[in-house]
SEDO-53768 format. One line per 4 residues: number of its first residue (from 1); their letters; for each residue z, y, x negated of N, C-alpha, C, O. Coordinates in steps of 0.2 Angstrom, whole numbers, always signed. Layout:
<pts>
NUM) a) Z:Y:X:Z:Y:X:Z:Y:X:Z:Y:X; ...
</pts>
This chain:
<pts>
1) mpvp) +1:-14:+29:-2:-8:+26:-1:-7:+20:+4:-7:+18; -9:-7:+16:-7:-6:+8:-3:+1:+6:-5:+7:+7; +2:-2:+3:+6:+5:+3:+4:+5:-6:+8:+2:-10; -2:+9:-9:-3:+6:-16:+6:+9:-22:+9:+14:-21
5) sags) +7:+4:-25:+12:+8:-29:+10:+10:-36:+4:+11:-38; +16:+11:-41:+14:+13:-47:+13:+6:-52:+12:+7:-58; +12:+0:-50:+9:-5:-52:+1:-6:-51:-2:-9:-55; -1:-3:-47:-6:-4:-44:-11:+3:-43:-16:+4:-40
9) vasr) -8:+7:-49:-14:+15:-49:-18:+11:-53:-24:+11:-53; -14:+7:-58:-22:+5:-63:-27:+7:-60:-30:+12:-62; -28:+1:-53:-35:+1:-52:-36:+9:-48:-35:+9:-42; -37:+15:-51:-38:+21:-49:-48:+21:-52:-51:+18:-57
13) psdp) -51:+26:-49:-60:+24:-51:-59:+25:-56:-61:+20:-59; -55:+32:-62:-57:+32:-67:-51:+38:-68:-49:+42:-65; -49:+36:-75:-44:+45:-78:-49:+50:-81:-53:+49:-84; -47:+56:-77:-50:+64:-81:-52:+65:-87:-47:+63:-91
17) psap) -56:+66:-89:-58:+66:-96:-52:+71:-102:-52:+72:-108; -49:+73:-98:-43:+78:-102:-36:+79:-95:-35:+77:-89; -33:+83:-99:-27:+81:-97:-28:+85:-89:-33:+90:-89; -26:+84:-83:-27:+91:-80:-23:+95:-78:-17:+92:-78
21) deae) -25:+103:-77:-23:+108:-76:-17:+108:-72:-16:+104:-67; -12:+114:-74:-6:+115:-67:-7:+113:-60:-4:+109:-56; -16:+118:-59:-18:+118:-52:-18:+112:-49:-15:+110:-44; -23:+106:-54:-25:+101:-51:-18:+95:-49:-17:+91:-44
25) vrrg) -15:+97:-56:-8:+92:-53:-5:+95:-48:-2:+91:-45; -4:+101:-45:+0:+104:-38:-6:+101:-32:-4:+100:-26; -11:+100:-35:-16:+97:-29:-15:+92:-27:-14:+89:-22; -15:+89:-33:-15:+80:-32:-8:+76:-30:-8:+71:-27
29) tgyg) -4:+81:-32:+4:+80:-29:+3:+82:-22:+4:+76:-19; +1:+86:-18:-2:+87:-11:-3:+81:-9:+0:+79:-4; -10:+79:-12:-13:+73:-8:-11:+67:-8:-12:+63:-4; -6:+66:-14:-2:+59:-12:+4:+60:-7:+4:+55:-3
33) vlay) +8:+65:-7:+10:+67:+0:+11:+65:+6:+15:+61:+9; +3:+69:+6:+2:+68:+13:+0:+60:+15:+2:+56:+19; -5:+60:+9:-4:+49:+9:+0:+46:+12:-1:+43:+17; +7:+47:+8:+13:+43:+11:+16:+45:+16:+20:+42:+18
37) lvwg) +14:+52:+19:+20:+54:+26:+13:+52:+32:+13:+54:+37; +10:+49:+30:+4:+47:+36:+5:+37:+35:+4:+32:+39; +6:+36:+29:+9:+30:+28:+15:+27:+31:+16:+21:+34; +18:+32:+31:+27:+31:+31:+28:+32:+41:+33:+31:+44
41) alpl) +21:+35:+43:+23:+37:+50:+19:+33:+54:+17:+35:+60; +16:+27:+51:+12:+22:+55:+17:+16:+60:+15:+12:+64; +21:+16:+58:+25:+12:+65:+26:+19:+71:+27:+18:+77; +27:+24:+70:+26:+27:+76:+18:+26:+79:+17:+24:+85
45) yfav) +13:+27:+75:+6:+27:+78:+7:+20:+83:+5:+19:+89; +9:+15:+78:+7:+8:+81:+11:+8:+87:+10:+5:+92; +16:+12:+87:+22:+10:+93:+15:+14:+100:+14:+11:+106; +12:+20:+98:+11:+22:+106:+3:+17:+109:+0:+18:+114
49) lkpa) +2:+12:+102:-5:+9:+106:-2:+3:+111:-6:+0:+115; +5:+0:+111:+7:-4:+115:+2:-3:+123:+1:+2:+125; +0:-8:+127:+2:-16:+127:-4:-19:+121:-5:-25:+120; -8:-14:+118:-12:-17:+112:-6:-23:+109:+1:-23:+108
53) tawe) -10:-29:+108:-7:-33:+104:-8:-31:+96:-13:-28:+94; -5:-33:+93:-4:-33:+84:-11:-36:+83:-14:-32:+80; -13:-40:+85:-20:-42:+83:-26:-39:+86:-32:-39:+84; -23:-36:+91:-31:-32:+91:-30:-26:+86:-35:-23:+83
57) vlah) -23:-23:+85:-23:-19:+82:-23:-18:+76:-22:-12:+73; -24:-25:+73:-27:-26:+66:-34:-29:+63:-36:-30:+58; -37:-29:+72:-44:-30:+69:-49:-23:+72:-54:-22:+70; -46:-18:+75:-49:-14:+77:-47:-10:+70:-52:-7:+69
61) rvvw) -42:-8:+64:-41:-7:+58:-46:-9:+54:-48:-6:+50; -47:-13:+55:-53:-19:+49:-59:-14:+52:-60:-9:+49; -64:-15:+58:-68:-13:+60:-68:-7:+59:-72:-5:+55; -66:-3:+63:-67:+5:+61:-65:+8:+54:-67:+13:+52
65) slll) -61:+4:+51:-59:+7:+44:-68:+6:+40:-70:+11:+35; -73:+0:+42:-77:-1:+39:-84:+4:+42:-90:+5:+40; -82:+4:+46:-90:+11:+50:-86:+16:+44:-89:+19:+39; -82:+17:+45:-79:+25:+41:-80:+24:+35:-82:+29:+33
69) cvlv) -80:+20:+30:-82:+21:+23:-92:+19:+23:-97:+22:+21; -91:+15:+26:-100:+13:+25:-103:+21:+27:-108:+23:+24; -99:+25:+33:-104:+31:+35:-100:+37:+26:-103:+42:+24; -96:+36:+24:-97:+41:+20:-100:+39:+13:-103:+43:+9
73) lala) -100:+31:+13:-105:+30:+6:-112:+31:+8:-117:+31:+4; -113:+33:+13:-120:+33:+16:-122:+42:+13:-128:+44:+11; -117:+45:+15:-118:+54:+12:-117:+55:+6:-118:+60:+3; -114:+49:+2:-113:+49:-4:-119:+45:-8:-120:+44:-14
77) rqar) -122:+44:-3:-130:+38:-5:-130:+36:-9:-133:+36:-14; -122:+30:-7:-118:+25:-11:-120:+18:-8:-118:+12:-10; -123:+19:-1:-122:+15:+5:-125:+6:+2:-123:+1:+4; -130:+9:-5:-135:+3:-6:-127:-2:-10:-129:-8:-12
81) wvld) -122:+0:-11:-120:-5:-16:-115:-9:-11:-110:-13:-14; -115:-9:-4:-115:-14:+0:-119:-19:-1:-116:-24:-2; -125:-19:-1:-129:-25:-1:-130:-29:-8:-132:-35:-8; -129:-23:-14:-127:-24:-20:-121:-30:-21:-123:-34:-25
85) mfrd) -115:-30:-18:-110:-31:-19:-112:-41:-15:-109:-46:-17; -117:-41:-11:-119:-48:-9:-122:-53:-15:-121:-59:-17; -126:-46:-18:-128:-51:-25:-126:-54:-31:-127:-58:-34; -121:-50:-31:-115:-51:-37:-109:-55:-33:-104:-53:-31
89) rrll) -111:-62:-34:-107:-68:-33:-98:-67:-38:-93:-66:-35; -98:-66:-43:-91:-65:-46:-88:-56:-40:-83:-56:-36; -92:-53:-40:-90:-48:-36:-85:-49:-30:-80:-47:-28; -92:-54:-27:-90:-54:-20:-86:-59:-18:-84:-61:-12
93) ltmt) -83:-62:-24:-78:-69:-24:-70:-63:-25:-65:-63:-22; -71:-58:-30:-64:-56:-31:-63:-51:-26:-57:-49:-25; -71:-46:-20:-67:-42:-14:-65:-47:-9:-62:-46:-4; -68:-53:-10:-65:-58:-3:-57:-60:-6:-53:-62:-1
97) aaga) -56:-60:-10:-48:-63:-14:-43:-56:-11:-38:-55:-8; -48:-51:-15:-42:-44:-12:-42:-43:-6:-36:-41:-3; -47:-44:-1:-47:-45:+5:-43:-48:+10:-41:-46:+15; -41:-54:+7:-37:-61:+10:-31:-59:+9:-27:-63:+12
101) liat) -28:-53:+3:-21:-50:+2:-21:-47:+6:-18:-48:+11; -26:-41:+4:-23:-37:+9:-23:-39:+17:-19:-36:+21; -27:-43:+19:-28:-43:+26:-21:-47:+28:-21:-49:+34; -15:-49:+23:-11:-55:+26:-6:-50:+26:-1:-50:+29
105) nwtv) -8:-42:+20:-3:-40:+21:-3:-34:+28:+3:-32:+31; -9:-33:+30:-9:-30:+35:-6:-36:+43:-3:-34:+48; -7:-39:+42:-5:-43:+45:+1:-43:+50:+3:-42:+56; +5:-45:+43:+13:-45:+44:+14:-39:+44:+17:-37:+48
109) ytva) +12:-36:+41:+16:-28:+43:+14:-27:+51:+18:-27:+55; +7:-26:+53:+7:-24:+58:+11:-31:+64:+14:-29:+69; +10:-35:+63:+15:-40:+68:+24:-39:+65:+29:-40:+69; +23:-37:+61:+32:-33:+60:+32:-28:+65:+35:-28:+71
113) vmsg) +30:-25:+62:+30:-16:+67:+32:-17:+75:+36:-15:+78; +26:-21:+76:+24:-19:+83:+29:-25:+87:+30:-25:+93; +32:-30:+82:+37:-35:+85:+45:-33:+84:+50:-37:+84; +46:-26:+83:+53:-22:+83:+57:-26:+75:+62:-30:+75
117) hvte) +54:-25:+70:+55:-26:+63:+51:-22:+57:+48:-23:+52; +53:-16:+60:+51:-10:+55:+56:-8:+47:+55:-6:+42; +62:-10:+50:+65:-10:+47:+65:-17:+38:+66:-16:+32; +64:-22:+41:+62:-28:+38:+54:-26:+35:+52:-29:+30
121) aalg) +51:-21:+36:+45:-19:+35:+45:-14:+28:+42:-15:+23; +50:-8:+30:+52:-6:+25:+55:-7:+19:+54:-4:+14; +58:-12:+21:+63:-14:+16:+57:-19:+12:+57:-17:+6; +53:-23:+13:+47:-25:+9:+41:-21:+4:+38:-24:+0
125) yfln) +42:-15:+4:+40:-10:+4:+44:-4:-1:+41:+1:-4; +52:-6:-2:+54:-3:-5:+54:-8:-12:+53:-6:-18; +53:-16:-10:+55:-21:-16:+49:-23:-19:+48:-26:-24; +45:-21:-17:+36:-19:-20:+36:-18:-26:+33:-21:-31
129) plvt) +40:-12:-28:+41:-9:-36:+43:-15:-42:+41:-16:-48; +48:-17:-39:+52:-21:-42:+49:-29:-44:+50:-33:-48; +44:-29:-38:+40:-39:-39:+33:-35:-42:+29:-39:-43; +32:-31:-43:+25:-27:-49:+28:-28:-54:+25:-32:-58
133) vaig) +33:-26:-56:+38:-26:-61:+38:-35:-63:+35:-37:-68; +40:-37:-61:+42:-44:-62:+36:-50:-62:+37:-56:-64; +30:-46:-57:+24:-50:-60:+21:-50:-68:+19:-54:-71; +22:-42:-70:+20:-39:-74:+22:-43:-81:+19:-45:-86
137) vlvl) +30:-45:-79:+33:-51:-84:+29:-57:-84:+25:-58:-89; +29:-61:-80:+27:-67:-78:+19:-70:-78:+18:-76:-78; +15:-64:-76:+8:-66:-76:+4:-65:-83:+1:-69:-87; +7:-57:-82:+3:-51:-89:+8:-55:-96:+5:-55:-102
141) rerl) +13:-56:-94:+18:-58:-100:+20:-53:-104:+21:-54:-110; +22:-46:-99:+22:-40:-102:+30:-39:-104:+34:-39:-99; +32:-37:-111:+39:-35:-111:+43:-29:-107:+40:-24:-106; +50:-30:-105:+53:-26:-101:+58:-22:-106:+61:-25:-111
145) rpaq) +58:-14:-104:+64:-13:-108:+71:-14:-103:+72:-15:-97; +75:-13:-108:+84:-15:-105:+84:-12:-97:+88:-15:-93; +81:-7:-94:+85:-3:-88:+80:-7:-85:+83:-10:-80; +71:-10:-86:+71:-12:-81:+73:-17:-82:+68:-19:-78
149) wvav) +76:-22:-82:+78:-28:-85:+87:-28:-79:+89:-32:-75; +89:-22:-81:+95:-22:-75:+91:-20:-69:+93:-22:-63; +86:-16:-68:+82:-14:-60:+81:-21:-61:+86:-24:-60; +77:-25:-61:+74:-32:-58:+82:-35:-54:+84:-37:-49
153) gtgl) +86:-36:-60:+94:-39:-59:+96:-37:-55:+99:-42:-51; +96:-31:-53:+100:-29:-48:+94:-29:-41:+96:-28:-35; +86:-31:-42:+85:-30:-36:+84:-38:-32:+83:-40:-26; +86:-42:-37:+85:-49:-38:+94:-51:-34:+95:-55:-30
157) vagv) +99:-49:-36:+104:-49:-32:+104:-46:-25:+109:-47:-21; +100:-41:-24:+101:-37:-17:+95:-41:-13:+94:-40:-7; +91:-46:-16:+87:-49:-12:+90:-55:-9:+89:-57:-3; +97:-59:-15:+99:-65:-12:+104:-62:-7:+105:-65:-2
161) yltv) +109:-55:-7:+114:-55:-3:+109:-55:+3:+110:-60:+7; +103:-51:+4:+101:-49:+12:+99:-57:+15:+99:-59:+21; +97:-61:+10:+97:-69:+12:+102:-69:+16:+101:-68:+22; +108:-70:+13:+116:-72:+17:+115:-68:+23:+114:-70:+29
165) dygt) +116:-61:+21:+116:-58:+27:+112:-59:+33:+115:-61:+38; +106:-58:+32:+100:-60:+38:+102:-68:+41:+100:-68:+46; +105:-73:+37:+105:-80:+39:+99:-84:+40:+98:-88:+44; +94:-79:+34:+87:-82:+36:+82:-80:+27:+84:-75:+24
169) vpwi) +79:-82:+26:+75:-78:+19:+74:-71:+22:+76:-72:+28; +72:-66:+22:+68:-60:+24:+61:-61:+21:+57:-58:+17; +59:-67:+27:+51:-68:+26:+44:-62:+26:+39:-62:+22; +46:-57:+31:+43:-54:+32:+43:-47:+23:+38:-46:+19
173) sltl) +48:-45:+24:+50:-43:+16:+48:-44:+10:+46:-39:+7; +48:-50:+9:+45:-54:+5:+39:-55:+4:+37:-56:-2; +33:-56:+10:+28:-57:+10:+24:-51:+10:+18:-51:+9; +28:-47:+10:+25:-40:+10:+24:-39:+3:+18:-37:+1
177) alsf) +30:-38:-1:+31:-37:-7:+24:-40:-12:+20:-38:-16; +27:-48:-11:+22:-54:-16:+16:-52:-13:+13:-49:-18; +12:-51:-7:+6:-51:-5:+2:-44:-8:-4:-44:-9; +6:-38:-9:+4:-31:-13:+5:-32:-18:+0:-31:-21
181) gtyg) +9:-33:-21:+9:-35:-27:+6:-39:-32:+5:-39:-38; +4:-43:-27:-4:-49:-32:-9:-43:-30:-13:-41:-35; -9:-41:-24:-16:-38:-24:-16:-33:-29:-21:-31:-31; -11:-29:-31:-12:-23:-36:-13:-26:-43:-16:-23:-48
185) llkk) -10:-33:-43:-13:-34:-50:-20:-37:-50:-24:-36:-55; -23:-41:-45:-29:-42:-43:-35:-35:-45:-40:-36:-48; -32:-28:-43:-37:-24:-42:-34:-21:-50:-38:-17:-52; -30:-22:-54:-30:-20:-59:-32:-21:-66:-32:-19:-72
189) rigs) -36:-28:-64:-39:-34:-66:-46:-29:-65:-48:-27:-70; -49:-28:-61:-54:-27:-58:-54:-20:-61:-60:-18:-60; -52:-16:-63:-51:-10:-68:-55:-4:-65:-56:-5:-58; -58:+0:-67:-62:+7:-66:-68:+4:-67:-73:+6:-70
193) slsa) -69:-2:-64:-78:-2:-63:-81:-1:-55:-87:-1:-52; -74:+0:-52:-75:+2:-44:-73:+10:-44:-69:+12:-48; -75:+12:-39:-72:+19:-35:-65:+16:-30:-65:+11:-28; -61:+20:-29:-58:+18:-24:-62:+17:-18:-60:+12:-15
197) lqsf) -67:+20:-15:-70:+19:-8:-73:+11:-7:-73:+7:-2; -76:+11:-14:-81:+5:-15:-77:-2:-12:-78:-7:-9; -72:+0:-17:-66:-7:-16:-65:-7:-12:-66:-13:-9; -62:-1:-8:-60:-4:+1:-64:-5:+5:-63:-8:+10
201) tget) -72:-3:+3:-77:-6:+8:-78:-11:+8:-79:-15:+13; -77:-13:+0:-79:-22:+0:-73:-27:+2:-74:-33:+2; -67:-23:+3:-63:-29:+5:-63:-28:+14:-63:-33:+16; -63:-23:+18:-65:-22:+25:-73:-26:+25:-73:-28:+31
205) vvmt) -78:-26:+21:-82:-28:+23:-81:-38:+24:-83:-42:+28; -77:-39:+19:-76:-47:+20:-72:-49:+27:-72:-54:+30; -68:-43:+28:-63:-46:+32:-65:-45:+40:-62:-48:+45; -70:-41:+39:-73:-41:+47:-77:-44:+51:-79:-41:+56
209) plai) -78:-50:+48:-80:-58:+53:-75:-57:+57:-75:-54:+62; -71:-59:+54:-65:-64:+55:-60:-56:+60:-55:-57:+64; -62:-52:+59:-61:-45:+63:-64:-46:+73:-62:-45:+78; -70:-46:+70:-76:-45:+75:-74:-54:+81:-73:-54:+87
213) allv) -73:-60:+77:-71:-65:+80:-64:-65:+83:-63:-69:+87; -59:-60:+81:-52:-59:+87:-55:-54:+89:-56:-58:+95; -58:-49:+91:-60:-46:+95:-61:-48:+102:-60:-47:+108; -66:-54:+99:-73:-57:+106:-67:-63:+108:-69:-65:+114
217) wlgv) -62:-65:+106:-59:-71:+107:-53:-66:+111:-50:-68:+115; -51:-61:+110:-46:-56:+114:-50:-55:+119:-47:-54:+124; -56:-54:+120:-59:-52:+126:-60:-56:+131:-58:-55:+136; -63:-64:+127:-62:-69:+129:-57:-72:+137:-58:-73:+143
221) tgqa) -51:-71:+133:-47:-73:+135:-40:-67:+139:-34:-68:+140; -45:-62:+141:-43:-55:+143:-36:-51:+141:-33:-47:+144; -35:-53:+133:-28:-49:+130:-33:-41:+127:-30:-38:+123; -37:-40:+129:-41:-35:+125:-38:-27:+128:-36:-28:+134
225) tfvg) -37:-25:+127:-37:-16:+129:-39:-11:+129:-38:-7:+133; -43:-12:+123:-50:-5:+121:-51:-3:+126:-49:+2:+127; -55:-4:+132:-56:+0:+137:-52:-5:+143:-50:-11:+143; -52:+1:+149:-46:-1:+155:-43:+3:+154:-41:+5:+160
229) lgpg) -40:+7:+149:-33:+10:+149:-35:+16:+148:-30:+19:+146; -42:+20:+149:-40:+27:+149:-45:+29:+141:-45:+25:+136; -47:+36:+142:-50:+37:+135:-43:+40:+127:-42:+40:+121; -41:+42:+133:-34:+41:+127:-34:+34:+122:-37:+34:+117
233) httl) -29:+29:+125:-30:+23:+121:-36:+22:+119:-37:+23:+113; -40:+20:+122:-47:+19:+116:-48:+24:+110:-49:+21:+104; -48:+29:+110:-48:+33:+104:-42:+33:+98:-42:+33:+92; -37:+31:+103:-32:+30:+97:-33:+22:+94:-34:+21:+88
237) lvgt) -34:+19:+98:-36:+13:+92:-43:+13:+88:-44:+9:+84; -49:+19:+89:-53:+19:+86:-49:+24:+81:-52:+24:+75; -44:+27:+81:-42:+32:+74:-36:+26:+70:-31:+29:+67; -36:+21:+71:-33:+14:+67:-39:+15:+59:-36:+16:+54
241) giit) -46:+16:+60:-48:+18:+56:-48:+23:+52:-50:+23:+46; -46:+29:+55:-44:+32:+51:-39:+36:+47:-39:+41:+44; -32:+29:+51:-26:+33:+48:-25:+26:+43:-20:+25:+40; -31:+21:+42:-30:+18:+37:-36:+19:+30:-35:+16:+24
245) avpl) -40:+22:+32:-46:+25:+27:-42:+31:+23:-40:+31:+17; -41:+35:+28:-41:+43:+26:-34:+43:+20:-35:+45:+15; -29:+41:+22:-21:+40:+16:-24:+38:+10:-21:+40:+5; -30:+34:+9:-31:+27:+4:-34:+31:+0:-32:+31:-6
249) llfa) -40:+37:+3:-46:+42:+0:-41:+48:-3:-44:+51:-8; -35:+49:-1:-30:+55:-3:-25:+53:-9:-23:+56:-13; -25:+47:-9:-21:+43:-14:-25:+43:-19:-22:+45:-24; -32:+41:-20:-35:+41:-26:-38:+45:-27:-41:+43:-32
253) aaat) -39:+52:-24:-40:+58:-26:-32:+60:-30:-33:+62:-36; -25:+59:-27:-20:+61:-31:-19:+56:-39:-18:+58:-44; -20:+50:-38:-19:+46:-43:-24:+49:-50:-24:+46:-55; -31:+54:-47:-36:+54:-55:-32:+61:-56:-35:+64:-60
257) rvpl) -26:+64:-53:-24:+72:-54:-17:+73:-54:-15:+79:-55; -12:+66:-54:-6:+67:-58:-6:+64:-60:-11:+61:-61; +1:+61:-64:+4:+58:-71:+5:+52:-65:+5:+53:-59; +6:+46:-68:+8:+38:-66:+13:+40:-63:+13:+41:-57
261) vtig) +20:+42:-67:+26:+42:-65:+27:+44:-59:+31:+41:-56; +23:+51:-57:+24:+54:-52:+20:+54:-46:+20:+59:-42; +16:+48:-46:+15:+44:-41:+19:+37:-41:+19:+33:-36; +21:+36:-45:+28:+29:-42:+34:+33:-39:+37:+31:-34
265) llqf) +36:+39:-42:+41:+42:-37:+39:+44:-29:+43:+45:-25; +32:+45:-28:+30:+48:-22:+28:+41:-18:+26:+42:-12; +28:+36:-20:+27:+29:-17:+33:+27:-14:+33:+22:-12; +39:+31:-13:+46:+28:-9:+45:+33:-3:+48:+33:+3
269) iapv) +42:+37:-4:+40:+43:+4:+42:+36:+9:+46:+35:+12; +34:+32:+8:+34:+30:+14:+39:+26:+18:+40:+26:+24; +41:+22:+12:+46:+18:+15:+54:+19:+17:+58:+16:+20; +55:+26:+15:+61:+30:+17:+60:+33:+24:+65:+34:+28
273) lqll) +51:+34:+26:+51:+37:+32:+51:+31:+37:+54:+31:+42; +46:+25:+35:+47:+18:+39:+54:+18:+41:+55:+18:+47; +58:+18:+38:+66:+15:+39:+69:+21:+45:+73:+19:+50; +67:+26:+44:+68:+30:+46:+64:+31:+55:+67:+33:+60
277) cgvl) +61:+29:+55:+58:+26:+62:+56:+22:+64:+53:+21:+69; +62:+18:+59:+64:+11:+64:+71:+12:+67:+72:+11:+73; +76:+13:+63:+82:+17:+66:+82:+21:+70:+84:+19:+76; +80:+28:+69:+82:+33:+72:+79:+33:+79:+81:+34:+84
281) vlge) +71:+29:+78:+66:+32:+84:+65:+28:+87:+64:+29:+93; +64:+21:+83:+61:+17:+88:+68:+11:+91:+66:+7:+95; +75:+13:+89:+83:+10:+90:+82:+5:+88:+85:+2:+91; +80:+3:+84:+81:-4:+77:+89:-3:+75:+91:+3:+75
285) vmpp) +93:-8:+74:+99:-9:+75:+100:-9:+67:+95:-12:+65; +103:-8:+63:+104:-9:+56:+111:-10:+54:+113:-4:+52; +117:-14:+54:+122:-16:+53:+126:-13:+46:+124:-11:+40; +130:-14:+47:+133:-10:+39:+130:-14:+33:+127:-12:+28
289) srwl) +131:-20:+36:+134:-24:+29:+126:-24:+26:+125:-25:+20; +119:-21:+31:+113:-22:+29:+111:-16:+26:+107:-16:+21; +115:-10:+29:+114:-6:+23:+117:-3:+17:+116:+2:+14; +122:-11:+16:+123:-10:+9:+118:-17:+5:+117:-17:-2
293) gfal) +115:-20:+8:+111:-21:+5:+105:-19:+2:+103:-21:-3; +102:-14:+7:+95:-10:+6:+98:-3:+0:+94:+0:-4; +109:-3:+0:+109:+2:-7:+108:+0:-12:+108:+4:-16; +108:-8:-14:+107:-12:-20:+101:-10:-21:+98:-7:-26
297) vwva) +97:-12:-16:+88:-11:-19:+87:-6:-19:+81:-5:-21; +90:+1:-16:+88:+9:-19:+92:+10:-27:+91:+15:-30; +96:+4:-29:+99:+7:-35:+95:+5:-40:+95:+8:-45; +92:-1:-39:+88:-3:-44:+83:+3:-44:+83:+6:-49
301) ltvl) +78:+5:-39:+74:+8:-38:+74:+14:-43:+70:+15:-47; +82:+18:-41:+87:+23:-46:+83:+20:-53:+79:+23:-57; +85:+16:-54:+88:+13:-63:+79:+15:-65:+77:+18:-70; +74:+11:-60:+68:+10:-63:+63:+16:-63:+59:+18:-67
305) svds) +66:+19:-57:+63:+28:-61:+65:+32:-65:+61:+36:-68; +72:+32:-66:+75:+36:-71:+72:+35:-77:+71:+39:-82; +71:+28:-76:+68:+23:-85:+62:+26:-86:+60:+28:-91; +56:+27:-80:+50:+28:-82:+50:+35:-82:+48:+36:-88
309) vlsa) +51:+40:-80:+53:+48:-83:+54:+48:-89:+50:+51:-93; +60:+46:-90:+63:+45:-98:+55:+43:-102:+52:+47:-106; +54:+37:-100:+46:+33:-105:+43:+38:-108:+42:+39:-114; +41:+42:-99:+36:+46:-101:+38:+52:-103:+32:+55:-104
313) grsr) +42:+54:-104:+44:+60:-106:+43:+58:-116:+41:+61:-121; +47:+52:-116:+46:+49:-125:+39:+49:-126:+36:+51:-131; +35:+45:-122:+27:+47:-123:+25:+54:-124:+25:+56:-130; +24:+58:-118:+24:+64:-120:+26:+67:-127:+22:+72:-129
317) rlar) +31:+65:-129:+35:+68:-136:+30:+67:-142:+28:+71:-145; +30:+58:-141:+27:+56:-145:+18:+58:-147:+15:+59:-153; +17:+59:-141:+9:+62:-143:+8:+67:-145:+3:+70:-147; +14:+72:-144:+13:+80:-147:+13:+80:-153:+9:+83:-156
321) aaeg) +19:+75:-155:+20:+74:-164:+16:+74:-166:+15:+77:-171; +11:+68:-162:+5:+65:-168:+0:+68:-168:-4:+67:-172; -1:+72:-162:-6:+80:-164:-4:+84:-166:-7:+89:-163; +2:+86:-170:+5:+90:-173:+5:+89:-180:+4:+93:-184
325) aai) +7:+81:-183:+3:+80:-188:-4:+79:-188:-5:+81:-193; -8:+77:-186:-16:+76:-186:-18:+85:-188:-24:+86:-191; -15:+88:-186:-18:+96:-187:-16:+96:-195:-17:+101:-198
</pts>
């Protein structure tokens, strides 16, 4: 599940020409909350799709997401963009790379959730902001503020502790965090040349041949559940396209209306809800020692969030001071 983080917001379609008014900020915040609420509830949606396998759910997510995106593009009279993408070799390669990364993220997340590892998946999205910061240092050579170093260091300690507690490297969590962090880096480099809808459509286009092949294989081997279990089950599988595409579009609408710091804080809604779903609804066990590891991650995220809020406040004050000096 792609849950955009503060580090991936740079890929939003474009910035508004002027600062949004208060009504727009409230509206954008509402869009963001709705997006993260949907992402946070995904484990419950996937749970009712059984006996469909994780692979069948994944394939349906891709196929129905693509159909929905193409429909929206057609209504916006932008469907020709899909054909243009295939004529632009560089863009096609970029979309293929982004598609491979998000497919990895979706695959690991879907398998984790449907095999009873929701809490590990939630940990991955808690770690994502810290991984995004680390990628900024290692790849983009960005300089960190002292508080950011504290947050990353605390996150590293938490990762080592959880590895010892699990008795093995938490591959699910790390793969989710790294795949989406790298996806965010790629989207940052794409910049605002594509809208969120165009970018997501391109990614699903390159994933669709594999998704169709997977559906055919499931059908041939007798593992497909799309038909035969009633219209309700079929409708829920079709609905995977809606729950995949709609929150992404809500997020894009939010990102153009609210400050980056607000988006960064809203992103924690999803993993908190996923964790609650795993423990309180789906009955996953979290021993006290593991709660301690999660608590370390939350300390790191708190430090990172407070630093972001303070930094944004300083930036606004400097901007106002500069405007006053110019006058």
